[in-house]
C-alpha positions in Angstrom: 62.7 103.1 -104.4 63.9 100.0 -106.3 67.4 100.0 -107.9 67.0 96.5 -109.2 67.6 97.8 -113.0 69.8 100.4 -112.1 73.6 99.9 -113.1 76.6 102.2 -112.4 80.1 102.4 -113.8 83.2 104.1 -112.5 85.8 105.8 -114.9 88.4 108.3 -115.1 87.1 111.8 -114.9 89.2 112.9 -118.0 86.9 110.9 -120.2 83.5 112.4 -118.7 83.3 114.6 -121.7 82.5 111.6 -123.8 79.3 110.6 -122.1 76.2 111.5 -123.9 74.1 112.5 -121.0 71.1 111.8 -122.7 71.7 108.2 -122.2 72.4 108.2 -118.5 70.7 109.4 -115.3 73.1 112.6 -114.7 72.3 115.7 -116.1 75.9 116.9 -117.2 79.4 116.9 -116.7 78.8 119.4 -114.0 76.5 117.0 -112.1 78.8 114.0 -111.7 80.5 113.1 -108.4 84.2 112.9 -108.4 86.5 110.6 -106.1 88.3 112.4 -103.3 91.4 113.0 -105.6 89.3 114.0 -108.5 90.5 111.4 -110.9 87.5 109.1 -111.2 83.6 109.7 -111.5 80.8 107.4 -111.9 77.6 107.4 -113.9 74.3 105.4 -113.8 71.5 104.2 -115.9 68.5 102.2 -116.1 68.4 98.7 -117.7 70.8 95.7 -118.8 72.1 97.5 -121.9 75.3 99.6 -121.3 74.8 103.0 -123.3 76.9 103.5 -126.2 78.7 106.5 -124.8 79.7 104.5 -121.8 80.7 101.3 -123.7 83.1 103.5 -125.5 85.0 104.5 -122.5 88.5 103.1 -122.2 88.8 103.2 -118.4 85.3 102.1 -117.1 84.8 99.4 -114.3 81.5 97.7 -114.0 78.7 97.8 -114.3 77.9 97.5 -110.5 74.5 97.1 -109.0 73.3 99.3 -105.9 74.6 97.3 -103.2 78.0 97.2 -105.0 78.3 100.8 -105.6 77.2 101.6 -102.1 80.2 99.6 -100.9 82.6 101.3 -103.1 81.6 104.7 -102.4 81.9 104.1 -98.7 85.6 103.6 -99.1 88.2 106.3 -98.3 88.6 106.9 -102.2 85.1 108.3 -102.4 84.3 109.7 -98.8 86.6 111.8 -97.0 86.6 110.3 -93.2 87.9 113.6 -92.0 86.3 116.5 -94.3 87.4 119.0 -91.7 91.0 118.6 -92.8 90.2 119.1 -96.4 87.5 121.7 -97.0 87.7 121.1 -100.6 86.6 117.5 -100.2 83.4 116.4 -102.0 82.3 114.7 -98.7 79.0 113.4 -98.5 78.0 112.2 -95.2 77.2 108.3 -94.9 73.5 109.0 -94.3 73.1 111.1 -97.6 75.1 108.6 -99.8 71.9 106.7 -100.8 70.0 109.8 -101.4 72.9 111.0 -103.7 72.6 107.9 -105.8 68.9 108.2 -106.2 69.3 111.5 -107.9 
């Protein structure tokens, strides 16, 4: 699958209720992935124009392209290196990160 037109932004989870989910690829606030500490999340959309509900966020970083977001999500802020030590961690194994981004 080609991601050349897909963009991602990271923002504070406290602003997730401001997203109009009809403008992005995620389905609802319940389907967004959170950072290990639960303070950040990200959304994605197709095209160069930032959706209005995203541009209205006060904390967003990006937009990022596919390779940039993969690099960010591979950091310890997003991927628990030792999920056995934290059973509540939203760990996604490295070989499943790209699959997670496709959805």
